DRENPA-3360 file (N, C-alpha, C; in nm, 2 decimals, always signed):
BEGIN
1 = MKKAYLPD = -0.43/+0.17/-1.19/-0.50/+0.13/-1.09/-0.50/-0.01/-1.09 ~ -0.41/-0.08/-0.98/-0.43/-0.22/-0.96/-0.54/-0.25/-0.88 ~ -0.62/-0.36/-0.93/-0.75/-0.42/-0.86/-0.73/-0.55/-0.80 ~ -0.75/-0.59/-0.72/-0.73/-0.75/-0.67/-0.86/-0.75/-0.57 ~ -0.91/-0.87/-0.59/-1.02/-0.92/-0.51/-0.99/-1.01/-0.39 ~ -1.01/-0.99/-0.27/-0.93/-1.07/-0.19/-1.06/-1.10/-0.08 ~ -1.03/-1.18/+0.00/-1.16/-1.25/+0.08/-1.21/-1.16/+0.21 ~ -1.09/-1.09/+0.28/-1.14/-1.00/+0.36/-1.02/-0.88/+0.39;
9 = TATARHEA = -1.06/-0.82/+0.48/-0.99/-0.68/+0.51/-0.85/-0.70/+0.54 ~ -0.83/-0.81/+0.62/-0.69/-0.83/+0.68/-0.60/-0.88/+0.57 ~ -0.69/-0.97/+0.49/-0.59/-1.02/+0.35/-0.54/-0.91/+0.28 ~ -0.64/-0.80/+0.24/-0.59/-0.72/+0.19/-0.52/-0.59/+0.25 ~ -0.51/-0.59/+0.40/-0.42/-0.48/+0.41/-0.30/-0.53/+0.43 ~ -0.25/-0.68/+0.43/-0.15/-0.76/+0.43/-0.09/-0.75/+0.29 ~ -0.17/-0.76/+0.19/-0.13/-0.77/+0.05/-0.09/-0.61/+0.02 ~ -0.15/-0.51/+0.06/-0.10/-0.38/+0.05/+0.02/-0.34/+0.10;
17 = ILTARELL = +0.08/-0.40/+0.22/+0.18/-0.38/+0.28/+0.30/-0.44/+0.21 ~ +0.27/-0.56/+0.15/+0.37/-0.62/+0.08/+0.38/-0.56/-0.04 ~ +0.29/-0.51/-0.12/+0.31/-0.43/-0.24/+0.36/-0.29/-0.23 ~ +0.33/-0.28/-0.12/+0.39/-0.11/-0.05/+0.55/-0.12/-0.08 ~ +0.57/-0.23/+0.00/+0.73/-0.25/+0.01/+0.79/-0.26/-0.12 ~ +0.74/-0.34/-0.18/+0.77/-0.36/-0.34/+0.79/-0.22/-0.41 ~ +0.70/-0.14/-0.43/+0.69/-0.01/-0.47/+0.77/+0.08/-0.45 ~ +0.82/+0.08/-0.30/+0.91/+0.18/-0.28/+1.02/+0.12/-0.32;
25 = AEAIKDGK = +1.08/+0.00/-0.29/+1.20/-0.04/-0.32/+1.23/-0.03/-0.49 ~ +1.16/-0.04/-0.55/+1.14/-0.06/-0.71/+1.19/+0.10/-0.73 ~ +1.08/+0.19/-0.67/+1.13/+0.31/-0.68/+1.25/+0.39/-0.62 ~ +1.28/+0.34/-0.51/+1.41/+0.38/-0.49/+1.56/+0.36/-0.56 ~ +1.51/+0.23/-0.61/+1.64/+0.15/-0.70/+1.61/+0.24/-0.85 ~ +1.50/+0.28/-0.89/+1.51/+0.31/-1.03/+1.50/+0.48/-1.03 ~ +1.51/+0.52/-0.89/+1.54/+0.66/-0.87/+1.41/+0.77/-0.91 ~ +1.33/+0.70/-0.92/+1.18/+0.75/-0.91/+1.12/+0.84/-0.80;
33 = PDVPDAFV = +1.08/+0.99/-0.78/+1.06/+1.03/-0.72/+0.92/+1.05/-0.65 ~ +0.83/+0.99/-0.73/+0.69/+1.01/-0.77/+0.63/+0.87/-0.71 ~ +0.57/+0.83/-0.59/+0.50/+0.71/-0.55/+0.38/+0.76/-0.49 ~ +0.27/+0.69/-0.46/+0.16/+0.71/-0.43/+0.14/+0.73/-0.28 ~ +0.05/+0.80/-0.23/+0.09/+0.83/-0.08/+0.04/+0.72/+0.00 ~ -0.07/+0.63/-0.07/-0.15/+0.54/+0.00/-0.21/+0.43/-0.06 ~ -0.24/+0.31/-0.02/-0.33/+0.23/-0.08/-0.48/+0.24/-0.05 ~ -0.56/+0.24/-0.11/-0.72/+0.23/-0.04/-0.75/+0.11/-0.09;
41 = IMDEGGRT = -0.82/+0.05/+0.04/-0.87/-0.07/+0.01/-1.04/-0.07/+0.02 ~ -1.09/-0.10/-0.07/-1.26/-0.10/-0.11/-1.33/-0.22/-0.09 ~ -1.44/-0.21/-0.03/-1.54/-0.33/-0.05/-1.60/-0.34/-0.19 ~ -1.69/-0.46/-0.23/-1.72/-0.48/-0.36/-1.82/-0.35/-0.40 ~ -1.86/-0.29/-0.31/-1.97/-0.16/-0.35/-1.89/-0.02/-0.37 ~ -1.72/-0.04/-0.35/-1.65/+0.07/-0.37/-1.64/+0.15/-0.27 ~ -1.68/+0.12/-0.13/-1.66/+0.19/-0.02/-1.54/+0.15/+0.05 ~ -1.50/+0.27/+0.09/-1.34/+0.27/+0.16/-1.36/+0.22/+0.27;
49 = VDVVPLAA = -1.27/+0.08/+0.28/-1.30/-0.01/+0.44/-1.12/+0.01/+0.49 ~ -1.04/+0.08/+0.41/-0.91/+0.08/+0.53/-0.84/+0.15/+0.42 ~ -0.74/+0.24/+0.47/-0.62/+0.28/+0.37/-0.49/+0.28/+0.45 ~ -0.39/+0.25/+0.35/-0.24/+0.19/+0.43/-0.19/+0.29/+0.37 ~ -0.11/+0.37/+0.45/-0.02/+0.49/+0.39/+0.12/+0.40/+0.35 ~ +0.19/+0.46/+0.24/+0.32/+0.41/+0.23/+0.44/+0.42/+0.34 ~ +0.40/+0.51/+0.42/+0.49/+0.55/+0.53/+0.48/+0.43/+0.63 ~ +0.36/+0.34/+0.64/+0.34/+0.25/+0.73/+0.45/+0.15/+0.69;
57 = VFPKHMKK = +0.52/+0.14/+0.57/+0.62/+0.03/+0.56/+0.73/+0.08/+0.62 ~ +0.78/+0.21/+0.65/+0.89/+0.24/+0.67/+0.93/+0.17/+0.79 ~ +1.09/+0.18/+0.80/+1.15/+0.15/+0.95/+1.10/+0.26/+1.05 ~ +1.10/+0.19/+1.19/+1.05/+0.28/+1.29/+1.11/+0.40/+1.29 ~ +1.26/+0.42/+1.26/+1.34/+0.53/+1.31/+1.31/+0.59/+1.18 ~ +1.23/+0.59/+1.06/+1.22/+0.67/+0.96/+1.09/+0.76/+0.96 ~ +1.01/+0.67/+1.06/+0.85/+0.75/+1.08/+0.84/+0.86/+1.16 ~ +0.77/+0.92/+1.15/+0.76/+1.08/+1.22/+0.67/+1.05/+1.35;
% end
């Protein structure tokens, strides 16, 4: 599990989206069938403040 300490939730969400795109691109390129369902953004106390599903980075025509 990768941890990053970022200044606010908006920045963390932006980084999660960028990382999700990279992760999915690598998985497709390498033929890996298993990727995480989402990135969980937590505060310093370990409480969940946001969740970014990997499906959030799919093109519109691929979303349900």
